[in-house]
C-alpha positions as CSV (number, residue, x, y, z in Angstrom):
1,X,4.2,-3.5,22.1
2,X,1.3,-1.2,21.4
3,X,-1.8,-3.1,22.2
4,X,-5.3,-1.7,21.2
5,X,-6.4,-2.2,17.6
6,X,-9.7,-0.9,16.5
7,X,-11.1,-3.0,13.7
8,X,-14.0,-1.2,11.8
9,X,-15.4,-3.9,9.6
10,X,-19.0,-4.8,8.8
11,X,-18.3,-8.4,7.8
12,X,-18.6,-10.3,11.1
13,X,-16.7,-13.4,9.9
14,X,-13.8,-11.3,8.5
15,X,-13.7,-9.1,11.6
16,X,-13.6,-12.2,13.8
17,X,-10.8,-13.8,11.8
18,X,-8.8,-10.6,11.9
19,X,-9.4,-10.3,15.7
20,X,-8.1,-13.8,16.2
21,X,-4.8,-13.2,14.2
22,X,-4.2,-9.9,15.9
23,X,-4.8,-11.5,19.3
24,X,-2.4,-14.3,18.5
25,X,0.2,-11.6,17.5
26,X,-0.2,-10.0,21.0
27,X,-2.6,-7.2,20.2
28,X,-5.9,-6.5,21.8
29,X,-8.5,-6.1,19.0
30,X,-11.8,-4.2,19.4
31,X,-14.4,-4.7,16.6
32,X,-17.3,-2.7,15.5
33,X,-19.3,-2.8,12.2
34,X,-21.1,0.6,11.9
35,X,-19.3,3.7,10.6
36,X,-21.4,5.9,12.9
37,X,-19.8,4.2,16.0
38,X,-16.1,4.6,14.8
39,X,-15.3,8.2,15.8
40,X,-16.9,7.9,19.3
41,X,-15.0,4.7,19.8
42,X,-11.7,6.2,18.8
43,X,-12.2,9.1,21.2
44,X,-13.2,6.6,24.0
45,X,-10.6,3.8,23.4
46,X,-7.6,6.0,22.1
47,X,-6.5,2.9,20.0
48,X,-2.8,2.4,18.9
49,X,-4.1,1.8,15.3
50,X,-7.4,1.7,13.3
51,X,-8.1,-0.9,10.6
52,X,-10.9,1.0,8.7
53,X,-13.0,-0.6,6.0
54,X,-14.0,1.8,3.2
55,X,-17.5,0.6,2.7
56,X,-19.4,0.7,6.0
57,X,-23.1,1.0,6.9
58,X,-24.1,4.3,8.5
59,X,-21.0,6.3,7.4
60,X,-18.3,5.4,4.9
61,X,-14.6,5.0,5.7
62,X,-13.6,8.3,4.0
63,X,-15.7,10.4,6.1
64,X,-14.6,8.6,9.3
65,X,-11.0,8.8,8.4
66,X,-11.3,12.6,7.7
67,X,-13.0,13.2,11.1
68,X,-10.4,11.1,13.0
69,X,-7.7,13.1,11.4
70,X,-9.2,16.3,12.6
71,X,-8.4,15.3,16.2
72,X,-6.0,12.4,16.2
73,X,-2.8,11.2,14.6
74,X,-3.5,7.6,15.4
75,X,-2.2,5.3,12.5
76,X,-5.0,4.3,10.2
77,X,-4.9,1.5,7.6
78,X,-7.7,1.7,5.1
79,X,-9.3,-1.5,3.7
80,X,-11.0,-1.6,0.3
81,X,-12.5,-4.4,-1.9
82,X,-11.2,-2.9,-5.1
83,X,-7.7,-2.1,-6.1
84,X,-8.8,0.7,-8.3
85,X,-10.2,2.5,-5.3
86,X,-6.7,2.9,-3.9
87,X,-5.7,5.4,-6.5
88,X,-8.8,7.6,-5.7
89,X,-8.1,7.3,-2.0
90,X,-4.5,8.4,-2.5
91,X,-5.7,11.3,-4.5
92,X,-7.9,12.4,-1.6
93,X,-4.9,12.6,0.7
94,X,-6.9,11.4,3.7
95,X,-4.0,11.1,5.9
96,X,-4.2,7.2,6.1
97,X,-0.9,5.5,6.8
98,X,-1.5,2.4,4.6
99,X,-4.0,0.7,2.3
100,X,-4.9,-3.0,2.0
101,X,-7.1,-4.4,-0.8
102,X,-9.4,-7.4,-0.3
103,X,-9.1,-10.3,-0.6
104,X,-6.1,-10.4,1.7
105,X,-4.5,-13.0,4.1
106,X,-4.9,-12.2,7.8
107,X,-1.2,-12.7,8.1
108,X,-0.6,-9.9,5.6
109,X,-2.8,-7.6,7.7
110,X,-0.9,-8.4,10.9
111,X,2.4,-7.7,9.0
112,X,1.1,-4.4,7.8
113,X,-0.1,-3.5,11.3
114,X,3.3,-4.3,12.7
115,X,5.1,-2.2,10.1
116,X,2.8,0.8,10.5
117,X,3.2,0.7,14.3
118,X,6.9,0.3,14.0
119,X,7.0,3.3,11.8
120,X,4.7,5.4,14.1
121,X,7.1,4.5,17.0
122,X,10.1,5.9,15.0
123,X,11.8,2.6,14.6
124,X,13.8,2.5,11.3
125,X,12.7,-0.5,9.2
126,X,15.4,-0.3,6.7
127,X,18.6,0.3,8.6
128,X,18.3,-3.0,10.4
129,X,18.1,-4.9,7.2
130,X,21.2,-3.8,5.4
131,X,20.2,-0.3,4.1
132,X,21.6,2.8,5.7
133,X,21.0,6.3,4.6
134,X,23.0,9.5,5.5
135,X,20.8,12.4,4.6
136,X,23.5,15.0,5.4
137,X,25.8,13.5,2.7
138,X,23.1,12.1,0.4
139,X,24.7,8.6,0.7
140,X,22.9,5.3,0.7
141,X,24.7,2.1,1.6
142,X,23.2,-1.3,0.9
143,X,24.9,-4.3,2.4
144,X,28.2,-2.3,2.6
145,X,28.1,-1.1,-1.0
146,X,27.6,2.6,-1.9
147,X,24.8,2.9,-4.3
148,X,26.2,6.0,-5.8
149,X,22.8,7.7,-6.1
150,X,22.0,11.0,-7.9
151,X,20.4,13.7,-5.6
152,X,16.9,12.9,-7.0
153,X,17.4,9.1,-6.6
154,X,18.4,9.7,-2.9
155,X,15.4,11.8,-2.3
156,X,13.2,9.2,-3.8
157,X,14.6,6.3,-1.8
158,X,14.8,8.3,1.4
159,X,11.1,9.4,1.0
160,X,9.8,5.9,0.4
161,X,12.0,4.4,3.0
162,X,10.6,6.8,5.6
163,X,7.1,5.3,5.0
164,X,7.6,1.5,4.6
165,X,4.6,-0.4,3.1
166,X,2.7,2.8,2.4
167,X,1.6,3.2,-1.3
168,X,2.3,6.6,-2.9
169,X,1.0,7.7,-6.3
170,X,3.4,9.2,-8.8
171,X,2.0,12.7,-8.1
172,X,2.7,12.3,-4.4
173,X,6.3,11.1,-5.2
174,X,6.7,14.0,-7.5
175,X,5.7,16.6,-4.9
176,X,8.2,15.3,-2.4
177,X,11.3,14.9,-4.7
178,X,10.6,18.1,-6.5
179,X,9.7,20.6,-3.8
180,X,10.0,23.5,-6.4
181,X,6.8,22.0,-8.0
182,X,8.5,21.8,-11.5
183,X,6.3,20.1,-14.0
184,X,7.6,16.5,-14.8
185,X,5.8,13.6,-16.4
186,X,4.8,10.3,-14.9
187,X,7.4,8.7,-17.1
188,X,10.2,10.8,-15.5
189,X,9.2,9.3,-12.1
190,X,9.1,5.8,-13.6
191,X,12.6,6.4,-15.0
192,X,14.0,7.4,-11.7
193,X,12.5,4.4,-10.1
194,X,13.9,2.2,-12.8
195,X,17.4,3.5,-12.3
196,X,17.2,3.3,-8.5
197,X,16.1,-0.3,-8.7
198,X,18.9,-1.1,-11.1
199,X,21.5,0.2,-8.6
200,X,19.9,-1.6,-5.7
201,X,19.7,-4.9,-7.6
202,X,23.4,-4.5,-8.4
203,X,24.2,-4.4,-4.7
204,X,21.6,-7.1,-3.7
205,X,20.6,-9.1,-6.8
206,X,18.1,-11.4,-4.9
207,X,16.2,-8.6,-3.1
208,X,13.4,-6.3,-4.1
209,X,13.0,-3.0,-2.1
210,X,10.8,-0.8,-4.4
211,X,7.5,-2.3,-5.4
212,X,5.1,-1.3,-8.1
213,X,1.4,-1.3,-7.1
214,X,-0.7,-1.7,-10.3
215,X,-2.9,1.4,-10.8
216,X,-1.7,3.0,-7.6
217,X,2.0,3.9,-7.6
218,X,5.0,2.6,-5.6
219,X,5.9,1.5,-2.1
220,X,9.0,0.6,-0.2
221,X,9.3,-2.8,1.6
222,X,12.5,-4.3,3.0
223,X,12.8,-7.9,1.9
């Protein structure tokens, strides 16, 4: 299991709680509370993942994230106190791997850390839980049942499933499922998601795989 987690959080109590939970999960947390210290620490520590708060003294999380991305592909999970900020962060395309909004449970953070690290390690999160996808044939099988997806629906599911737990805005989804950059409305994306959900629910009535995130977009999470 990857070990070093850099927690960049200026609330000492919250940082301590997160460190405790991460340690219990088998990780080695390293905490700091000033944005100016984050980049030098990333260079020195070479962590396996960075939990990066948006609002930091000295230097904000957006600047820190941009600089880290200029020299490292380390997974970054951004933390914000306002859900509306997520939409702006997504629009900036910072290269963060996931976003968490306060207040959150420490267990949720640990689960997100595990999911992001699993994804970074190339381990498929979906195939082990009943969903298999064959990109060469455009086929998706859920619990042994062919979902009979259209080409666009398959592209949508495959794109989201490749990035479990990561939130994507409608514009980002649009760019990936329509590489020719055709102009479609947000409602078109919503319609594709609705039809995809309906087909997945028919195969697995008690499971939810595609989640709406209010004001931000959509994310894939295996139940």
